[in-house]
TORKOL-4160 file (C-alpha; in steps of 0.2 Angstrom, whole numbers, padded with zeros to 4 digits, m for minus):
266
<pt num="1" X="0268" Y="m0226" Z="0189"/>
<pt num="2" X="0272" Y="m0243" Z="0196"/>
<pt num="3" X="0291" Y="m0248" Z="0195"/>
<pt num="4" X="0286" Y="m0264" Z="0184"/>
<pt num="5" X="0299" Y="m0274" Z="0176"/>
<pt num="6" X="0297" Y="m0277" Z="0156"/>
<pt num="7" X="0305" Y="m0292" Z="0154"/>
<pt num="8" X="0294" Y="m0300" Z="0167"/>
<pt num="9" X="0279" Y="m0295" Z="0159"/>
<pt num="10" X="0284" Y="m0300" Z="0143"/>
<pt num="11" X="0289" Y="m0318" Z="0149"/>
<pt num="12" X="0272" Y="m0320" Z="0157"/>
<pt num="13" X="0263" Y="m0315" Z="0140"/>
<pt num="14" X="0272" Y="m0326" Z="0129"/>
<pt num="15" X="0269" Y="m0341" Z="0143"/>
<pt num="16" X="0252" Y="m0336" Z="0141"/>
<pt num="17" X="0251" Y="m0335" Z="0121"/>
<pt num="18" X="0262" Y="m0352" Z="0120"/>
<pt num="19" X="0252" Y="m0360" Z="0134"/>
<pt num="20" X="0235" Y="m0358" Z="0127"/>
<pt num="21" X="0240" Y="m0363" Z="0109"/>
<pt num="22" X="0236" Y="m0382" Z="0111"/>
<pt num="23" X="0219" Y="m0376" Z="0119"/>
<pt num="24" X="0211" Y="m0366" Z="0106"/>
<pt num="25" X="0222" Y="m0351" Z="0107"/>
<pt num="26" X="0222" Y="m0335" Z="0120"/>
<pt num="27" X="0205" Y="m0329" Z="0111"/>
<pt num="28" X="0196" Y="m0344" Z="0119"/>
<pt num="29" X="0201" Y="m0340" Z="0137"/>
<pt num="30" X="0197" Y="m0322" Z="0133"/>
<pt num="31" X="0180" Y="m0326" Z="0127"/>
<pt num="32" X="0176" Y="m0337" Z="0142"/>
<pt num="33" X="0182" Y="m0323" Z="0154"/>
<pt num="34" X="0169" Y="m0311" Z="0144"/>
<pt num="35" X="0155" Y="m0324" Z="0145"/>
<pt num="36" X="0158" Y="m0326" Z="0164"/>
<pt num="37" X="0157" Y="m0307" Z="0166"/>
<pt num="38" X="0140" Y="m0308" Z="0156"/>
<pt num="39" X="0134" Y="m0320" Z="0168"/>
<pt num="40" X="0140" Y="m0308" Z="0183"/>
<pt num="41" X="0132" Y="m0293" Z="0173"/>
<pt num="42" X="0116" Y="m0301" Z="0171"/>
<pt num="43" X="0113" Y="m0307" Z="0188"/>
<pt num="44" X="0119" Y="m0291" Z="0199"/>
<pt num="45" X="0117" Y="m0276" Z="0187"/>
<pt num="46" X="0103" Y="m0281" Z="0173"/>
<pt num="47" X="0092" Y="m0289" Z="0186"/>
<pt num="48" X="0088" Y="m0281" Z="0203"/>
<pt num="49" X="0103" Y="m0286" Z="0215"/>
<pt num="50" X="0090" Y="m0284" Z="0229"/>
<pt num="51" X="0082" Y="m0299" Z="0221"/>
<pt num="52" X="0096" Y="m0309" Z="0220"/>
<pt num="53" X="0093" Y="m0328" Z="0226"/>
<pt num="54" X="0103" Y="m0341" Z="0234"/>
<pt num="55" X="0104" Y="m0352" Z="0219"/>
<pt num="56" X="0110" Y="m0338" Z="0208"/>
<pt num="57" X="0123" Y="m0334" Z="0221"/>
<pt num="58" X="0129" Y="m0351" Z="0221"/>
<pt num="59" X="0131" Y="m0351" Z="0202"/>
<pt num="60" X="0142" Y="m0335" Z="0204"/>
<pt num="61" X="0152" Y="m0344" Z="0218"/>
<pt num="62" X="0158" Y="m0358" Z="0206"/>
<pt num="63" X="0167" Y="m0345" Z="0197"/>
<pt num="64" X="0177" Y="m0338" Z="0211"/>
<pt num="65" X="0191" Y="m0349" Z="0215"/>
<pt num="66" X="0196" Y="m0342" Z="0232"/>
<pt num="67" X="0179" Y="m0342" Z="0237"/>
<pt num="68" X="0171" Y="m0356" Z="0233"/>
<pt num="69" X="0180" Y="m0369" Z="0246"/>
<pt num="70" X="0177" Y="m0357" Z="0259"/>
<pt num="71" X="0159" Y="m0351" Z="0258"/>
<pt num="72" X="0151" Y="m0365" Z="0262"/>
<pt num="73" X="0144" Y="m0360" Z="0279"/>
<pt num="74" X="0134" Y="m0346" Z="0271"/>
<pt num="75" X="0125" Y="m0355" Z="0257"/>
<pt num="76" X="0109" Y="m0356" Z="0267"/>
<pt num="77" X="0094" Y="m0346" Z="0266"/>
<pt num="78" X="0096" Y="m0339" Z="0283"/>
<pt num="79" X="0114" Y="m0334" Z="0281"/>
<pt num="80" X="0112" Y="m0327" Z="0263"/>
<pt num="81" X="0100" Y="m0314" Z="0269"/>
<pt num="82" X="0114" Y="m0305" Z="0277"/>
<pt num="83" X="0125" Y="m0309" Z="0262"/>
<pt num="84" X="0112" Y="m0302" Z="0250"/>
<pt num="85" X="0111" Y="m0286" Z="0261"/>
<pt num="86" X="0128" Y="m0283" Z="0260"/>
<pt num="87" X="0128" Y="m0286" Z="0240"/>
<pt num="88" X="0116" Y="m0274" Z="0239"/>
<pt num="89" X="0126" Y="m0260" Z="0249"/>
<pt num="90" X="0141" Y="m0266" Z="0239"/>
<pt num="91" X="0133" Y="m0261" Z="0222"/>
<pt num="92" X="0128" Y="m0245" Z="0230"/>
<pt num="93" X="0137" Y="m0231" Z="0220"/>
<pt num="94" X="0135" Y="m0217" Z="0232"/>
<pt num="95" X="0151" Y="m0221" Z="0242"/>
<pt num="96" X="0169" Y="m0225" Z="0236"/>
<pt num="97" X="0172" Y="m0242" Z="0231"/>
<pt num="98" X="0184" Y="m0245" Z="0244"/>
<pt num="99" X="0173" Y="m0239" Z="0259"/>
<pt num="100" X="0159" Y="m0253" Z="0251"/>
<pt num="101" X="0172" Y="m0266" Z="0250"/>
<pt num="102" X="0177" Y="m0262" Z="0269"/>
<pt num="103" X="0159" Y="m0262" Z="0275"/>
<pt num="104" X="0156" Y="m0278" Z="0265"/>
<pt num="105" X="0170" Y="m0287" Z="0274"/>
<pt num="106" X="0164" Y="m0278" Z="0290"/>
<pt num="107" X="0149" Y="m0290" Z="0290"/>
<pt num="108" X="0161" Y="m0304" Z="0292"/>
<pt num="109" X="0172" Y="m0312" Z="0306"/>
<pt num="110" X="0190" Y="m0304" Z="0303"/>
<pt num="111" X="0201" Y="m0318" Z="0307"/>
<pt num="112" X="0212" Y="m0326" Z="0294"/>
<pt num="113" X="0200" Y="m0339" Z="0291"/>
<pt num="114" X="0189" Y="m0326" Z="0282"/>
<pt num="115" X="0202" Y="m0316" Z="0271"/>
<pt num="116" X="0194" Y="m0323" Z="0256"/>
<pt num="117" X="0178" Y="m0311" Z="0260"/>
<pt num="118" X="0188" Y="m0296" Z="0252"/>
<pt num="119" X="0191" Y="m0309" Z="0237"/>
<pt num="120" X="0172" Y="m0312" Z="0236"/>
<pt num="121" X="0168" Y="m0292" Z="0236"/>
<pt num="122" X="0181" Y="m0288" Z="0223"/>
<pt num="123" X="0175" Y="m0302" Z="0211"/>
<pt num="124" X="0157" Y="m0296" Z="0212"/>
<pt num="125" X="0162" Y="m0280" Z="0207"/>
<pt num="126" X="0174" Y="m0282" Z="0195"/>
<pt num="127" X="0166" Y="m0297" Z="0185"/>
<pt num="128" X="0149" Y="m0286" Z="0185"/>
<pt num="129" X="0157" Y="m0270" Z="0179"/>
<pt num="130" X="0175" Y="m0274" Z="0173"/>
<pt num="131" X="0178" Y="m0256" Z="0163"/>
<pt num="132" X="0175" Y="m0248" Z="0181"/>
<pt num="133" X="0182" Y="m0260" Z="0193"/>
<pt num="134" X="0199" Y="m0269" Z="0189"/>
<pt num="135" X="0204" Y="m0285" Z="0195"/>
<pt num="136" X="0207" Y="m0283" Z="0214"/>
<pt num="137" X="0209" Y="m0301" Z="0221"/>
<pt num="138" X="0223" Y="m0303" Z="0233"/>
<pt num="139" X="0232" Y="m0313" Z="0222"/>
<pt num="140" X="0235" Y="m0299" Z="0211"/>
<pt num="141" X="0242" Y="m0289" Z="0225"/>
<pt num="142" X="0242" Y="m0292" Z="0245"/>
<pt num="143" X="0252" Y="m0277" Z="0254"/>
<pt num="144" X="0250" Y="m0285" Z="0270"/>
<pt num="145" X="0259" Y="m0302" Z="0264"/>
<pt num="146" X="0270" Y="m0294" Z="0251"/>
<pt num="147" X="0264" Y="m0306" Z="0238"/>
<pt num="148" X="0254" Y="m0307" Z="0223"/>
<pt num="149" X="0255" Y="m0302" Z="0203"/>
<pt num="150" X="0264" Y="m0285" Z="0207"/>
<pt num="151" X="0277" Y="m0293" Z="0216"/>
<pt num="152" X="0280" Y="m0305" Z="0202"/>
<pt num="153" X="0283" Y="m0292" Z="0189"/>
<pt num="154" X="0292" Y="m0279" Z="0201"/>
<pt num="155" X="0308" Y="m0271" Z="0196"/>
<pt num="156" X="0322" Y="m0275" Z="0206"/>
<pt num="157" X="0338" Y="m0286" Z="0209"/>
<pt num="158" X="0332" Y="m0294" Z="0225"/>
<pt num="159" X="0312" Y="m0293" Z="0225"/>
<pt num="160" X="0309" Y="m0307" Z="0234"/>
<pt num="161" X="0319" Y="m0301" Z="0251"/>
<pt num="162" X="0311" Y="m0283" Z="0250"/>
<pt num="163" X="0294" Y="m0275" Z="0254"/>
<pt num="164" X="0287" Y="m0266" Z="0240"/>
<pt num="165" X="0280" Y="m0249" Z="0245"/>
<pt num="166" X="0264" Y="m0251" Z="0235"/>
<pt num="167" X="0247" Y="m0249" Z="0246"/>
<pt num="168" X="0233" Y="m0263" Z="0239"/>
<pt num="169" X="0220" Y="m0249" Z="0237"/>
<pt num="170" X="0210" Y="m0246" Z="0222"/>
<pt num="171" X="0223" Y="m0233" Z="0214"/>
<pt num="172" X="0236" Y="m0247" Z="0213"/>
<pt num="173" X="0225" Y="m0260" Z="0203"/>
<pt num="174" X="0220" Y="m0245" Z="0191"/>
<pt num="175" X="0237" Y="m0240" Z="0188"/>
<pt num="176" X="0241" Y="m0259" Z="0185"/>
<pt num="177" X="0228" Y="m0261" Z="0173"/>
<pt num="178" X="0234" Y="m0246" Z="0164"/>
<pt num="179" X="0251" Y="m0251" Z="0162"/>
<pt num="180" X="0247" Y="m0268" Z="0158"/>
<pt num="181" X="0234" Y="m0262" Z="0144"/>
<pt num="182" X="0248" Y="m0252" Z="0135"/>
<pt num="183" X="0259" Y="m0266" Z="0135"/>
<pt num="184" X="0246" Y="m0276" Z="0127"/>
<pt num="185" X="0242" Y="m0264" Z="0114"/>
<pt num="186" X="0260" Y="m0261" Z="0110"/>
<pt num="187" X="0261" Y="m0279" Z="0107"/>
<pt num="188" X="0247" Y="m0280" Z="0094"/>
<pt num="189" X="0232" Y="m0283" Z="0106"/>
<pt num="190" X="0219" Y="m0269" Z="0103"/>
<pt num="191" X="0202" Y="m0277" Z="0107"/>
<pt num="192" X="0194" Y="m0284" Z="0123"/>
<pt num="193" X="0211" Y="m0277" Z="0132"/>
<pt num="194" X="0204" Y="m0277" Z="0149"/>
<pt num="195" X="0200" Y="m0297" Z="0148"/>
<pt num="196" X="0217" Y="m0299" Z="0141"/>
<pt num="197" X="0224" Y="m0291" Z="0157"/>
<pt num="198" X="0214" Y="m0303" Z="0167"/>
<pt num="199" X="0220" Y="m0319" Z="0159"/>
<pt num="200" X="0239" Y="m0311" Z="0158"/>
<pt num="201" X="0238" Y="m0307" Z="0177"/>
<pt num="202" X="0231" Y="m0324" Z="0180"/>
<pt num="203" X="0245" Y="m0331" Z="0170"/>
<pt num="204" X="0259" Y="m0322" Z="0179"/>
<pt num="205" X="0254" Y="m0328" Z="0195"/>
<pt num="206" X="0251" Y="m0346" Z="0189"/>
<pt num="207" X="0268" Y="m0346" Z="0185"/>
<pt num="208" X="0272" Y="m0341" Z="0205"/>
<pt num="209" X="0262" Y="m0356" Z="0209"/>
<pt num="210" X="0270" Y="m0368" Z="0197"/>
<pt num="211" X="0287" Y="m0363" Z="0202"/>
<pt num="212" X="0286" Y="m0360" Z="0221"/>
<pt num="213" X="0268" Y="m0363" Z="0227"/>
<pt num="214" X="0256" Y="m0351" Z="0234"/>
<pt num="215" X="0253" Y="m0348" Z="0254"/>
<pt num="216" X="0235" Y="m0346" Z="0255"/>
<pt num="217" X="0230" Y="m0355" Z="0238"/>
<pt num="218" X="0242" Y="m0370" Z="0241"/>
<pt num="219" X="0226" Y="m0379" Z="0247"/>
<pt num="220" X="0217" Y="m0374" Z="0231"/>
<pt num="221" X="0230" Y="m0378" Z="0217"/>
<pt num="222" X="0240" Y="m0394" Z="0215"/>
<pt num="223" X="0252" Y="m0399" Z="0201"/>
<pt num="224" X="0247" Y="m0394" Z="0183"/>
<pt num="225" X="0241" Y="m0407" Z="0171"/>
<pt num="226" X="0244" Y="m0392" Z="0157"/>
<pt num="227" X="0252" Y="m0376" Z="0156"/>
<pt num="228" X="0236" Y="m0366" Z="0159"/>
<pt num="229" X="0227" Y="m0376" Z="0172"/>
<pt num="230" X="0232" Y="m0363" Z="0187"/>
<pt num="231" X="0227" Y="m0349" Z="0175"/>
<pt num="232" X="0210" Y="m0356" Z="0172"/>
<pt num="233" X="0208" Y="m0359" Z="0192"/>
<pt num="234" X="0214" Y="m0341" Z="0197"/>
<pt num="235" X="0200" Y="m0335" Z="0182"/>
<pt num="236" X="0187" Y="m0346" Z="0190"/>
<pt num="237" X="0185" Y="m0355" Z="0174"/>
<pt num="238" X="0188" Y="m0373" Z="0181"/>
<pt num="239" X="0173" Y="m0372" Z="0192"/>
<pt num="240" X="0161" Y="m0382" Z="0181"/>
<pt num="241" X="0163" Y="m0400" Z="0175"/>
<pt num="242" X="0158" Y="m0401" Z="0157"/>
<pt num="243" X="0143" Y="m0411" Z="0153"/>
<pt num="244" X="0135" Y="m0415" Z="0170"/>
<pt num="245" X="0136" Y="m0397" Z="0177"/>
<pt num="246" X="0144" Y="m0401" Z="0193"/>
<pt num="247" X="0155" Y="m0388" Z="0201"/>
<pt num="248" X="0170" Y="m0387" Z="0214"/>
<pt num="249" X="0158" Y="m0376" Z="0225"/>
<pt num="250" X="0153" Y="m0387" Z="0239"/>
<pt num="251" X="0140" Y="m0385" Z="0253"/>
<pt num="252" X="0144" Y="m0387" Z="0272"/>
<pt num="253" X="0139" Y="m0405" Z="0271"/>
<pt num="254" X="0152" Y="m0407" Z="0257"/>
<pt num="255" X="0138" Y="m0410" Z="0244"/>
<pt num="256" X="0143" Y="m0402" Z="0227"/>
<pt num="257" X="0133" Y="m0390" Z="0219"/>
<pt num="258" X="0126" Y="m0394" Z="0201"/>
<pt num="259" X="0123" Y="m0379" Z="0189"/>
<pt num="260" X="0107" Y="m0377" Z="0178"/>
<pt num="261" X="0110" Y="m0375" Z="0160"/>
<pt num="262" X="0108" Y="m0356" Z="0161"/>
<pt num="263" X="0123" Y="m0353" Z="0171"/>
<pt num="264" X="0135" Y="m0365" Z="0162"/>
<pt num="265" X="0151" Y="m0359" Z="0152"/>
<pt num="266" X="0152" Y="m0373" Z="0141"/>
């Protein structure tokens, strides 16, 4: 069990419900997350992942907020060959998920500029198979920097000045999902609970961004125009501009990627 703070979770839940009312209600966000997951499932599970092409991969990147600003150097045919090989191995169930993530990250430089690579790995796995793989992004929990959703809902009087003794392994994220799922069920949420968990986690960390500003996310998030702006960004739902298909994903030359109609979330 994680030592979570019930009132902090409840505050996040209320902010999620209240903030989404003017924009169609929380069900609209849940439906968008479900649709995003369907796009990943089609590209990585229903189709042969070994045949993943660069244009489809670019489409997926638009829905990964902590990835799309940093991956430009890998968005060319030569570099993508190695990326695709890594993705194929990432989806090989023969090994434990943590070993697969570690091996995938090992294909890239290990400096701070490439910390986004883990987010890429876990986003691909989670969005393609949300039942088996919980949300595992660094903004959910980063043990090294002692930041993330877990810190924001950890039970304690002086959380900002302690190191939380929780590893950022698969078991931790599963436990977090179970406890948040139980909370949601106790509050009347019985359908699409796993997707509600994603939105709730994003809302909890979005509140932190609004109040204090993030560290590695500061370049990606500015002052919100509405209560759910950061929540949408964390979930990658802001990646496509309505109408023209232009995205926040940019190639290394700065040119914006444009989605075709098959991968838009409009």
